[in-house]
C-alpha positions, 0 to 999 in steps of 0.5 A: 409607239408601234410594235412589230412582232416577228414569230418563227417556228421553233421546230428547226431550232429544236432539231439543231439543239438536239443535234448539238446535244447528241454530238456533245454527248458522243464527243464526251463519251468518246473522250472519257471511255479511252481516257479511263482505259488509258488511266487504268493501263498506266496506273497498273504498270507502276503498281507492278514495280512497287509490288516487286520492290515490296516483295524483294524488301520483305524477303530481305527483312525475312533474312533471305539475302540471295 
């Protein structure tokens, strides 16, 4: 049999791969950073309520019924 070998320059393929990788990294960072900030903000609100309830319960346990 006969073989036909076609060769293509990989420079453009490398450029496209680099572009896709950079876009993926930017997309991940722009998703994770606001996600972590939102998680932190939402996590703090219930903790404040729990601390207020805990402070009230501790004062009741100490005998302060007011």
